[in-house]
N, C-alpha and C positions, 0 to 999 in steps of 0.2 A: 562493411556496413551492416551485414546481418548479425554478426557477432556483437558489435557495439550496440545495436538497437535492442537485441535480445537481452543483453546485460543490463541496459538501462530500464527495460520493462520488467526485469526480474525473472525472465524465462530463459536463462542461459542454457538450461538443460534441453532446450528445444531447437538448438542450432542445427544439429545433424538432420532431424526430420524435415526442417524447413529447407535446408540445402538440397536434400534428396527430392523433395516434391517440387520445388521451384526450378531447380537446375540452373539458377541464376539467368533465366531467359532475358528479363529486362528489369529495369528498376521499378516499373509499375507493378509487375507480377510479384516481385519480392515485397514491395510495400503492402500490397493487398494480402499477401500470405502472412506478413507480420501482424497486420490488423486482425486477421482471422485467428491467428495463434493466440493473441492477447485475449480475444473474446472466448475462445475455447478453453484457455487456461483458467479464466475467471469462472466459467461454468463448472469446470471440473473441481476447482477449489471450493466453490459453493456447495457442491455435492459431496465434499470430503473425499474425493477420489482423484487427486492431482496426478497420480501415477498413470492415469489413462490418457492424459493429454497428448503425449507423443504418439500413441497408437492412433488416436483420432486424426492427428495431423498427417501421419503417414498414409492413412486411408483416404485423405482428401475430403473429409466430411465438412459440411457447412454447419452453421449454428443450430438450425432446426433438427438436423439429423443427430447431432451430438446431444441435444436436449432429449430427444426420443430415446437414444441409447442409454443415457444416464438414468432416465426415468425407469426404463425396463430393468436396468441393473439394480437400482435401488428397490424396486418393487419385488423383483424375483429373488432377492437375497433372503427373503423370509424373515420372520421375526419382527417385521415392521421397521420403521426408521424414525429417527427423531428429527424434527424440523427445527433448525437453529439458525436464526437470521443474524447472529452476531458476527462481527468481523473477526478474522483470524488474529491471534495475538501478535503475530510477527509484524503486522503492519501498523500496530499502534505506536504513535509517537511517544517519546519519553515525556513524562509530565514535567512542566517547568514550574519552578517555585517562584511565585511573584512577590510574596510577602517577605520582608526582611525584618530582622530583629530590631527593636526600638533601641536607639542609642541615647540613654538617659543623660549621659555626661554632656553630649553636645546640646541637648535640649536645655539643660540647666545652664550651661555656659552662654547660650544664646539669650536666655531670659535675664541672666545677670548683666550681660552687656547692654540689653535693652533698658533695664531698670537704671543702671548707672548712667547711661547716655541721657535719659530723660530727666533724671534728678539733677545732673550737672547743668543741663540746659535750663532747668527751672530756677536754679540758684543764680545764674548769670543775669 
């Protein structure tokens, strides 16, 4: 269950820390840990530090503690940091092409059929 849910959420690298912290006590504990892991992973990715997610999960930190540690990490790194609210490129869906090329032959054939059909009807 843990492996499957982690793979579905895109956090398959966090299976070992989740198993270590939850010890598979119960389904409710595992589900809560998975929800927390998804949240922490999102915070770390937004801070451009996804490698710290496993460390935070192993430490058993909650969302507010992770926010504080990420803030301290970014501020103490020196040199300032760039705020970028764009989504990571990995999650962008492939663009779908909705327009298709005009088929002039079929348009011409349809008009010819329409003209020939009404002119024959008018003669009769």
